[in-house]
Structures are given as structure tokens and as C-alpha cells.
N, C-alpha and C positions, 0 to 999 in steps of 0.2 A: 297036325291036330296043336290045337292051341293051349298055350303054357298061363296057368294064371300063380299068378303069388300067393305067398304065404297069408294077406289079408283076406285075397279076395275067396281059400282056397275056406280057410275058420270062419267066413262069413259065409258060403253055404253051406255049409257042415247045420245051418240052423235052416235052411231051409228043406224042408218033404215035397220033394217035385209035384205030385200026386195029389199031394190034400186038398181042401177047400177049404181058404182061409175066408169069414168072415169076414167085413172090413172093420169092424172093432180091432179082429185080433190081431188082420194086420199092419191096423197102425201100429198095433205093441210089437209088433216083429217088426219094424222098417229102419225103426232108429238103431236097433241091433247089428243092424249086417251094411251102417255104412261106415268106410275104414278110410273115409277121404279128411284129411286135414280142414279142406274150405268145408264149408255150409251146405254141405247138395242139398240140390230143385230136386224137388220128390215132385213126380212128373203120377199122372195115370190115361191112357187109353183106350176109348171105348169102340170097339168095333160091332159096327149098328148094322150090319148084314145086308146094306142097301147099294143101290147099283147106285153113284151120286152123277151118273151120264143124261140118269132122266133128270127129267127139269122138277120129277112131282117126288124125288127123291131124294133133296137138297135138306141138309143140318146145315142152320146158323143160326148164330144166337150172344146173348152174352149173359151174364153171371156175375154177382155181387160174389165175390166167398165171404163170408162171417168172418177167419183170421187171415184176409187175405194172399197174397204170395209168400211175402218173406224180403221182398224186392222194396227197393225208392223207385217208382216211378217219372221219369223226368216228361212232361209233357210238356207240351206245350201249342200255344190259340192265337190261332189266325182271328181276328176282330179288329173292329173302331170303336172309339164314339166309348161312350156308358157299360158297354159289352166287354171292350179290355179292359174296364176298371173292375168289372167283376170275377172278370178272370183273375185279379191278382187279385181283389179279398180271397180268392177261393183257395188261391195257390198254384196258381201256374206257374212254370216254371222261365215261364221265356215270352211274351206276348207282342202283337205289332200285327201290321196291314201289309201294307204293301211294301216296305223294306223289312217285313223277317218274310213274306214269302222269294226277297232277292237273296236275301242270306241263305234261303235255305238250297232254290234253282246257283248261288255260286259253289255249297256242294258240303254247307253245312248241316250234317245229320245227328247231332247229338242228343239226340232225344228216344224215347221210346213211344210216347202216342202221340199222336195233331189233332187238334176241337181246330170247329171253325164252325162259324156262322155259315148259313146260307147267303146271306149277301158278298160273304168273301170269296167261295168261288169259284168266280167268273178268275180272278185272278189265282188262287191257288188248281182251280183244273189243268192249269199248266206245269204245274208240277211232279204231273202225271209218269211221266218213265222215270223221274226218279223214284221216287215214293210210295209209285204202284208194286211193284217188283219184292219189296222190303215191307211188303204188309203195313203201310205208315199212312195211307192216302187217308184222307178223312173219309167217311161213305155214310150215308142217311142210314142204312140197317143197322151198323155195330152202335148207332149216338151219336157219330162223333161229330158228325153234322149240325146241329142246332142252335135255337135262341136257347137256349136255358143249360149257358155255359156255366154257372153254380153246379148246379147237379151233374152235370157232363165229369167236369175236374176232379167235382170230391169224392163220385163213383170209382172213377177210378185211380185215387190217387186212396183208396181205404180197400183195391184189391178185384175192381173187377175186370172180370177176363174177358177177351169175347172167344167165342167159338168155330169152328168151319169142318165139316168134315169132309174129309180129304178123297183124293184121286180111288183110293184103296177103298173107303166107307168107314174110313175110324177116325174117330174126334179126338185132336190133342190138350190137354191144358194143363199149366203149373198149376200144379193145388199148393205148395208150400213148401217148407224148409225141412231136413230133415234134422233138425234142432226144435221144430213144432212140436206141442207136444200130442202122443198120441188121441186125445179126444179134439185137438182142433183140425187134424188132419182128417180124420173124422167125420168130423161137422163140414170141412171144406169139400169133401165129396159127396157127401148127402147131398150139400147145394145144389154141386155141378150134374150129378145128378138128375134132379129133380127139373133141372132147368133146360138138360138134353130133350128129359122125358115132355116138357110141355113144346119141346118144337119137334118133337119128331113128324116127320111125315104118313103120308095114308099108306108109303110100304113098311113101312118097320116091320123092319124080325123082332119078335119078342125073346130068341135066343139070340143073345151077345157077346159078347167078351168084354171080360176088362184086366187092362196089365195096368199094373198099378207097385211102380217103384223110384228109384230112386237118378238121377244123373251123374256120370263120376265124373263128370268134366268140370271145371268154371267155366262154362260158357252161357249164352242168355239162354233162359229155357224158351221157348218153343211151341213147345208140344203139351199133347194130355187128356184127356180123360176120366169118365165116369161110367156105369156100366148097375142095371139094375138085376139083370137074367143071372145064367150061369157065365162065370169069370176067371181070367186069371190073377194074378195077383202078386206081389211081391215076390223079390229077387234079384241079390246087388249084380249090374252091370258092369260090364267090359270095360275098361279104359279108353275103348275108340267105340262104345257102342251110344247111340243116341236111343236107343231101344234095346227092350229087353229078347234076347232073344230065348226062343221055345227052352234053351237047357237056362237058365236065367232067372223063369219067371215058376211061380206053383200056383196051384189053380186055385180060385175061391170066391167063395156066394157070398156076395153085401146084404150086411145085415144086417 
């Protein structure tokens, strides 16, 4: 049987396991159950009730969170000439052409998002084995292969996140930090829910679940989501959990 510390137990007492919390109420409660010394990442997880093994049931897209994720995003851009200058003006952390391709090929991966102009993909393509498994490969579907470099860099720096359904039919996205105000968290979740609704496939199941909680590990957020029907919300996640367990969450209805 799992044993939890005093801080965890005190936080768990604030949550009613069978109560359905509206998003606004859940956002008010979530900072109160955060007991870590660092600024924990808040995630939302949306169970869509679909089977992503079928091509007509895939959900993928991007959304600009109105209050960002609370993280400083390191962006590199593969571009040359005027587009390279445009990337620098937009605030990209590293910009280059073949030299940057070689640097990454040699093992440098100190960045969160890679953007490339279409004319650079011939060289960038050979980085697929290194960047693909890490989710860093530029992709036109996620808006990271584009000639509109200024817009792409600006959106990512201001809080654009990508979401994609996993093999279990769940979308995972970070929606902020525990230090965010309840209004900021609720606004970010609302923006995410709207984006997922717009990307919904024909086989969408209107009875979906939302799991909305804080990550209690100081590692890079890579999951989350929001939902529009009946849902699960907020709960203190264990120190080694990347998802909340059934005993760690409360049920909620986005309001």
C-alpha cells in the first residue's frame, strides 16, 4: 500500500473525490493543493473517447494559451538570408542554416522548439532520427515548417503549444503554473478546450473526461488537455506520477 507524506495527506483532505468541480472552482482549488517548493506545472488531460488507430479519429493541432505556459521556450530556426534576419528580429534563440544543422547533428539539443523554412528541409530532413523521437522535428502540420517565421516564433514565445492524441485516445497539454491565478488557469483551459473542439474528428465522443492537475516533479511538461463534457479534475499527484491516479483526482464539469 502506498504511503504518502503529511503535506500530501493535508492537500488530499481539501479534495472531495466524488464532487464534480466546475473549471472555475477547480482553478481556485488547485493552487491550494500544490505543496512543492518549486513552481509546479499544471496540466490538463482530455480523454476523447476515440480510437486513434483509425485515420479518421486523429486529433492534432496547436493553440496559443492567452497566459502562456509559464516557461521560457528556447526556439531555434533553420533559415538563411532575409528569413534568418526575420527570425532574429522575432526573438529566436539560435538561427542558422547548414551550420546549425551540423551543430544539431553533432548532438546539440539545448532547445524546446525547432522551426524551419521549407527550403531548408532538404538539410534538416537528415536530423529526423535525432529530432523525431524527441518531438522536435519541424512539421508543417504543427506550423513549424513555414516562411512566416516572425509569426511562428512570436506565437511559440507567447505560449503556443501543440496537442496530439496519444494511443490511448487522450490529449495532454501543460496549461500553466501553480503560481498562476485561478482566472489565468481557467482562461488557458478554456482556450485549449475550444481548440480541441475545433479539431475534433467525425468520430468524436461527446462524453469525454478531463483530468486537470499539477505535476509534482520538476521536469519538462509534455502532457495535458481540457474537455467540454463531464470530466475529472484536480488532485495532488504523487511525487513519482506523471498522471493523476483515480484516487488523486476529483470529478468536475467544465463551467
